[in-house]
C-alpha positions in Angstrom: 0.0 0.0 0.0 1.4 3.4 -1.0 1.2 6.6 0.9 1.1 10.1 -0.5 0.8 13.5 1.1 -2.3 15.6 0.6 -0.6 18.3 -1.6 0.7 15.6 -4.0 -2.6 13.8 -4.0 -4.4 17.0 -5.1 -1.8 17.5 -7.9 -1.9 13.8 -9.1 -5.5 12.8 -8.4 -6.2 11.4 -11.9 -3.0 9.2 -11.7 -4.0 8.0 -8.2 -7.5 7.1 -9.4 -6.0 5.1 -12.3 -3.8 3.2 -9.8 -6.8 2.5 -7.5 -8.8 1.2 -10.5 -5.9 -1.2 -11.2 -6.2 -2.6 -7.6 -3.9 -0.5 -5.5 -4.9 1.1 -2.2 -3.4 4.5 -1.4 -3.2 6.3 2.0 -3.3 10.1 2.0 -1.3 11.7 4.7 -1.4 15.1 6.4 1.8 16.1 8.2 3.0 12.5 8.0 -0.1 11.0 9.6 -2.6 9.0 7.5 -6.0 10.7 7.3 -7.7 8.9 4.3 -7.5 5.8 2.2 -8.3 5.5 -1.5 -9.7 2.1 -2.5 -11.7 0.8 -5.4 -15.5 0.5 -5.1 -16.8 -3.0 -5.2 -18.5 -3.7 -8.5 -22.2 -4.6 -8.3 -23.1 -8.2 -8.8 -25.0 -9.1 -12.0 -28.5 -10.5 -11.8 -28.9 -14.1 -12.7 -31.1 -14.8 -15.7 -33.5 -17.5 -14.5 -34.6 -18.6 -18.0 -31.0 -19.0 -19.1 -30.1 -20.9 -16.0 -33.2 -23.2 -16.5 -32.1 -23.8 -20.1 -28.6 -24.8 -19.0 -29.8 -27.2 -16.3 -32.3 -28.8 -18.7 -29.4 -29.9 -20.9 -27.5 -31.6 -18.0 -28.0 -35.3 -17.5 -29.6 -36.3 -14.2 -27.3 -37.6 -11.4 -27.2 -41.3 -10.7 -27.2 -40.9 -6.9 -28.7 -38.4 -4.5 -26.6 -35.7 -2.8 -26.7 -37.6 0.5 -25.5 -40.8 -1.1 -22.7 -38.9 -2.9 -21.5 -37.3 0.4 -21.8 -40.6 2.3 -19.7 -42.4 -0.3 -17.0 -39.6 -0.3 -16.9 -39.6 3.5 -16.7 -43.4 3.8 -14.1 -43.7 1.0 -11.8 -41.3 2.9 -12.3 -42.9 6.3 -10.2 -46.0 5.8 
């Protein structure tokens, strides 16, 4: 994490924003003490298209065993 003083942050704000977009975090200091931190905003999650998901799962073959049978076989296989 980089640190920059307030005067330099004002002068180079566009460059700092580019660095933050690339994944860096930057502390802004005043008189040598950190007072703020620049970090990227979390991107919003995309909504799931239920019709597309339904079409995808319709093309998948059914499983031969239930989920509980699968977990039980995996657990018992690792036991001994």
